FITOR-222338 format. One record per residue (C-alpha): residue in one letter; chain; y negated, x negated, z negated. Coordinates in nm, 3 decimals. Each point is the difference from the previous one (the first is absolute). Example, Ala and Ser with C-alpha at 12.3 -4.5 7.8 and 13.67 -1.06 7.14 Angstrom:
% FITOR-222338
NODE   type   mol         y         x         z
NODE      A     A     0.450    -1.230    -0.780
NODE      S     A    -0.344    -0.137     0.066
//
This chain:
% FITOR-222338
NODE   type   mol         y         x         z
NODE      M     A    -2.064     6.816     4.519
NODE      L     A     0.173    -0.312     0.115
NODE      N     A     0.196    -0.206    -0.212
NODE      I     A    -0.033    -0.379     0.003
NODE      Q     A     0.212    -0.127    -0.256
NODE      P     A     0.308    -0.038     0.185
NODE      L     A    -0.125    -0.219     0.285
NODE      A     A    -0.205    -0.202    -0.222
NODE      M     A     0.369    -0.094    -0.151
NODE      A     A     0.106    -0.058     0.327
NODE      L     A    -0.283    -0.270     0.133
NODE      F     A     0.102    -0.182    -0.339
NODE      V     A     0.374    -0.018     0.038
NODE      A     A    -0.061    -0.084     0.395
NODE      F     A    -0.246    -0.293    -0.163
NODE      S     A     0.234    -0.106    -0.249
NODE      V     A     0.277    -0.071     0.234
NODE      T     A    -0.225    -0.119     0.278
NODE      K     A    -0.140    -0.318    -0.228
NODE      P     A     0.039    -0.282     0.103
NODE      A     A     0.198    -0.165    -0.272
NODE      V     A    -0.192    -0.343    -0.122
NODE      A     A     0.197    -0.317     0.006
NODE      H     A     0.104    -0.212    -0.331
NODE      E     A    -0.174    -0.361     0.047
NODE      I     A     0.272    -0.252    -0.059
NODE      P     A    -0.039    -0.256    -0.290
NODE      Q     A    -0.032    -0.352     0.118
NODE      S     A     0.277    -0.208     0.000
NODE      Y     A     0.011    -0.295    -0.227
NODE      D     A     0.253    -0.312    -0.026
NODE      R     A     0.128    -0.025    -0.431
NODE      I     A     0.045    -0.334    -0.124
NODE      N     A     0.084    -0.053    -0.390
NODE      F     A    -0.033    -0.312    -0.232
NODE      Q     A    -0.123    -0.106    -0.342
NODE      V     A    -0.217    -0.286    -0.126
NODE      S     A    -0.016    -0.106    -0.386
NODE      A     A    -0.187    -0.243    -0.256
NODE      V     A     0.126    -0.161    -0.299
NODE      E     A    -0.192    -0.140    -0.316
NODE      E     A     0.134    -0.181    -0.283
NODE      V     A    -0.192     0.136    -0.366
NODE      A     A    -0.005    -0.199    -0.262
NODE      N     A     0.146     0.270    -0.305
NODE      D     A    -0.231     0.076    -0.236
NODE      T     A     0.187     0.202    -0.239
NODE      L     A     0.195    -0.019    -0.278
NODE      V     A     0.257     0.201    -0.070
NODE      A     A     0.235     0.006    -0.291
NODE      V     A     0.285     0.275    -0.189
NODE      M     A     0.102    -0.095    -0.325
NODE      Y     A     0.235     0.239    -0.221
NODE      S     A     0.097     0.051    -0.340
NODE      E     A     0.417     0.080    -0.044
NODE      R     A     0.167     0.013    -0.318
NODE      S     A     0.371     0.062    -0.120
NODE      G     A     0.124     0.192    -0.292
NODE      Q     A     0.206     0.268    -0.165
NODE      K     A    -0.303     0.263    -0.126
NODE      A     A    -0.184     0.095     0.320
NODE      S     A    -0.363     0.086    -0.228
NODE      T     A    -0.002    -0.327    -0.112
NODE      I     A     0.065    -0.213     0.345
NODE      A     A    -0.227     0.242     0.141
NODE      D     A    -0.257     0.007    -0.259
NODE      E     A     0.025    -0.398     0.039
NODE      V     A    -0.043    -0.019     0.370
NODE      N     A    -0.307     0.290     0.003
NODE      R     A    -0.160    -0.244    -0.226
NODE      N     A     0.030    -0.293     0.223
NODE      I     A    -0.102     0.182     0.296
NODE      S     A    -0.325     0.139    -0.192
NODE      W     A    -0.113    -0.335    -0.151
NODE      A     A     0.028    -0.136     0.358
NODE      V     A    -0.189     0.243     0.166
NODE      D     A    -0.264    -0.021    -0.261
NODE      L     A    -0.014    -0.387     0.069
NODE      A     A    -0.029     0.037     0.367
NODE      K     A    -0.313     0.257    -0.049
NODE      K     A    -0.199    -0.252    -0.189
NODE      S     A    -0.078    -0.146     0.361
NODE      N     A    -0.199     0.188     0.246
NODE      T     A     0.139    -0.214     0.299
NODE      I     A     0.383     0.107    -0.107
NODE      K     A     0.193     0.326     0.106
NODE      V     A     0.195     0.104    -0.192
NODE      Q     A     0.294     0.342     0.108
NODE      T     A     0.312     0.100    -0.254
NODE      L     A     0.320     0.017     0.251
NODE      H     A     0.380     0.182    -0.080
NODE      Y     A     0.128    -0.007    -0.333
NODE      W     A     0.324     0.027     0.018
NODE      Q     A     0.306     0.085    -0.320
NODE      D     A     0.315    -0.035     0.120
NODE      P     A     0.308     0.090    -0.220
NODE      L     A     0.274    -0.321    -0.090
NODE      Y     A     0.377     0.037     0.003
NODE      N     A     0.293    -0.101    -0.210
NODE      N     A     0.328     0.150     0.067
NODE      Q     A    -0.150     0.269     0.232
NODE      S     A    -0.190     0.104    -0.328
NODE      I     A    -0.381    -0.076    -0.068
NODE      S     A    -0.097    -0.263    -0.188
NODE      G     A    -0.381    -0.080     0.000
NODE      W     A    -0.306     0.036     0.269
NODE      K     A    -0.161    -0.201     0.204
NODE      I     A    -0.393     0.064     0.055
NODE      R     A    -0.224    -0.205     0.231
NODE      Q     A    -0.379     0.051     0.146
NODE      S     A    -0.181    -0.176     0.244
NODE      I     A    -0.363    -0.055     0.023
NODE      R     A    -0.190    -0.148     0.334
NODE      L     A    -0.268    -0.245    -0.012
NODE      E     A    -0.263    -0.056     0.304
NODE      S     A    -0.279    -0.238     0.042
NODE      T     A    -0.221    -0.173     0.244
NODE      D     A    -0.029    -0.211    -0.279
NODE      A     A     0.335    -0.229    -0.033
NODE      E     A    -0.101    -0.193    -0.254
NODE      S     A    -0.112     0.211    -0.270
NODE      L     A     0.313     0.206     0.082
NODE      S     A     0.220    -0.302     0.011
NODE      A     A    -0.122    -0.063    -0.336
NODE      L     A     0.050     0.363    -0.100
NODE      I     A     0.362    -0.033     0.124
NODE      G     A     0.078    -0.301    -0.236
NODE      E     A    -0.155     0.170    -0.281
NODE      M     A     0.204     0.285     0.038
NODE      Q     A     0.322    -0.124     0.035
NODE      E     A    -0.025     0.001    -0.342
NODE      R     A     0.135     0.347    -0.012
NODE      L     A     0.085     0.036     0.300
NODE      S     A     0.175    -0.150     0.333
NODE      V     A    -0.084    -0.032     0.350
NODE      A     A     0.177     0.245     0.294
NODE      S     A    -0.180    -0.184     0.297
NODE      L     A    -0.302    -0.163     0.120
NODE      R     A    -0.118     0.003     0.298
NODE      Y     A    -0.353    -0.075     0.197
NODE      T     A    -0.169     0.225     0.280
NODE      V     A    -0.269     0.085     0.149
NODE      S     A    -0.265     0.223    -0.144
NODE      P     A    -0.032     0.369     0.221
NODE      T     A    -0.384    -0.108     0.039
NODE      R     A     0.074    -0.342     0.115
NODE      R     A     0.239     0.155     0.255
NODE      D     A    -0.201     0.249     0.146
NODE      E     A    -0.226    -0.254     0.051
NODE      V     A     0.179    -0.197     0.228
NODE      E     A     0.164     0.272     0.151
NODE      R     A    -0.320     0.115     0.131
NODE      R     A    -0.112    -0.335     0.157
NODE      L     A     0.415     0.022     0.157
NODE      I     A    -0.029     0.326     0.166
NODE      A     A    -0.328    -0.054     0.148
NODE      E     A     0.127    -0.361     0.148
NODE      V     A     0.327     0.201     0.106
NODE      L     A    -0.185     0.237     0.183
NODE      N     A    -0.206    -0.232     0.184
NODE      R     A     0.337    -0.185     0.081
NODE      F     A     0.164     0.343     0.156
NODE      K     A    -0.378     0.093     0.201
NODE      S     A     0.021    -0.373     0.122
NODE      R     A     0.329     0.001     0.136
NODE      G     A     0.001     0.338     0.191
NODE      E     A    -0.298    -0.127     0.181
NODE      Q     A     0.173    -0.305     0.060
NODE      I     A     0.354     0.228     0.130
NODE      K     A    -0.273     0.168     0.193
NODE      V     A    -0.147    -0.272     0.195
NODE      E     A     0.341    -0.153     0.027
NODE      L     A     0.125     0.317     0.193
NODE      G     A    -0.319     0.037     0.178
NODE      R     A    -0.124     0.367    -0.120
NODE      T     A    -0.346     0.050    -0.029
NODE      D     A     0.056     0.178    -0.367
NODE      Y     A     0.230     0.136    -0.253
NODE      R     A    -0.022     0.217    -0.363
NODE      I     A     0.150    -0.011    -0.288
NODE      V     A     0.343     0.289    -0.015
NODE      N     A     0.065    -0.037    -0.395
NODE      I     A     0.004    -0.278    -0.227
NODE      D     A     0.172    -0.106    -0.321
NODE      V     A    -0.153    -0.198    -0.338
NODE      V     A     0.254    -0.109    -0.226
NODE      T     A    -0.055    -0.259    -0.297
NODE      S     A     0.235    -0.173    -0.233
NODE      G     A     0.026    -0.247    -0.245
NODE      Q     A     0.295    -0.242    -0.131
NODE      S     A    -0.078    -0.103    -0.381
NODE      S     A     0.186    -0.209    -0.188
NODE      A     A     0.311     0.162    -0.213
NODE      P     A     0.004     0.053    -0.342
NODE      I     A     0.087    -0.264    -0.234
NODE      R     A     0.273     0.106    -0.214
NODE      M     A    -0.023    -0.175    -0.367
NODE      R     A     0.340     0.003    -0.248
NODE      A     A    -0.112     0.167    -0.336
NODE      A     A    -0.161    -0.253    -0.157
NODE      A     A     0.118    -0.075    -0.406
NODE      M     A    -0.266     0.128    -0.253
NODE      M     A    -0.207    -0.199    -0.169
NODE      E     A    -0.197     0.163    -0.308
NODE      D     A    -0.190    -0.309    -0.117
NODE      S     A    -0.160    -0.129     0.265
NODE      A     A    -0.103     0.101     0.378
NODE      V     A     0.177    -0.055     0.303
NODE      A     A    -0.116    -0.233     0.309
NODE      A     A    -0.221     0.127     0.269
NODE      P     A     0.261     0.052     0.312
NODE      A     A    -0.108    -0.259     0.268
NODE      I     A     0.008     0.188     0.349
NODE      E     A    -0.177    -0.045     0.322
NODE      P     A    -0.186     0.217     0.189
NODE      G     A     0.135    -0.061     0.363
NODE      V     A    -0.154     0.172     0.284
NODE      Q     A     0.123     0.290     0.140
NODE      T     A     0.012     0.132     0.371
NODE      V     A    -0.222     0.318     0.139
NODE      S     A     0.079     0.083     0.376
NODE      V     A    -0.114     0.315     0.245
NODE      Q     A     0.127     0.092     0.283
NODE      V     A    -0.078     0.252     0.265
NODE      S     A     0.217     0.123     0.252
NODE      G     A    -0.097     0.244     0.282
NODE      T     A    -0.039     0.133     0.347
NODE      I     A    -0.273    -0.048     0.248
NODE      E     A    -0.047     0.180     0.370
NODE      L     A    -0.097    -0.172     0.269
NODE      T     A    -0.178     0.125     0.354
NODE      L     A     0.151    -0.025     0.273
NODE      P     A    -0.114    -0.246     0.289
NODE      Q     A    -0.210     0.202     0.241
//
């Protein structure tokens, strides 16, 4: 009986050796150009943010802690009466006071953060709270909803500028087409620095007048930078 297996193997090897190699397609070459465009808009601040605190010092930690805790609880309950004001408790500090390297007393402080788009109501509340709390800082900012709205509009605007600039470069250099290789979008905003306030004297018998502040504006910007590739001249 004839054994054909070695013959088949030999033919397969011969075919594998003599099969012509397929030429790899050479990718088309492009010229690359980097550039950036930006858009800026001034946006009216619509959110007032205040940080207030209660601070007491004394020899007995439990006594002053009780007073600070009561003041903060009173302020939080007062803020919660308004559904337009957000309130959040912040840091709580208890530090020793020294005299001749020995602890002579304690200083305790806790802060709260108040935020509202209803600046008039929050300003009035701050004046009321100053009966028992002090103001650490006040600042205006743009609400997340308003900022997102502005950034969306600016992103659409600046992307159109990027494409228009790419078209201009293509035409000026006498090319027929281009494609975007990569693109980066960066957003930023400049808000006014917080207004630092000195501790106000506690007034037990009458409310403190509400602070006078102006909202002002904030600059929101969007920058697009990227790389395009131009087709080579034919």
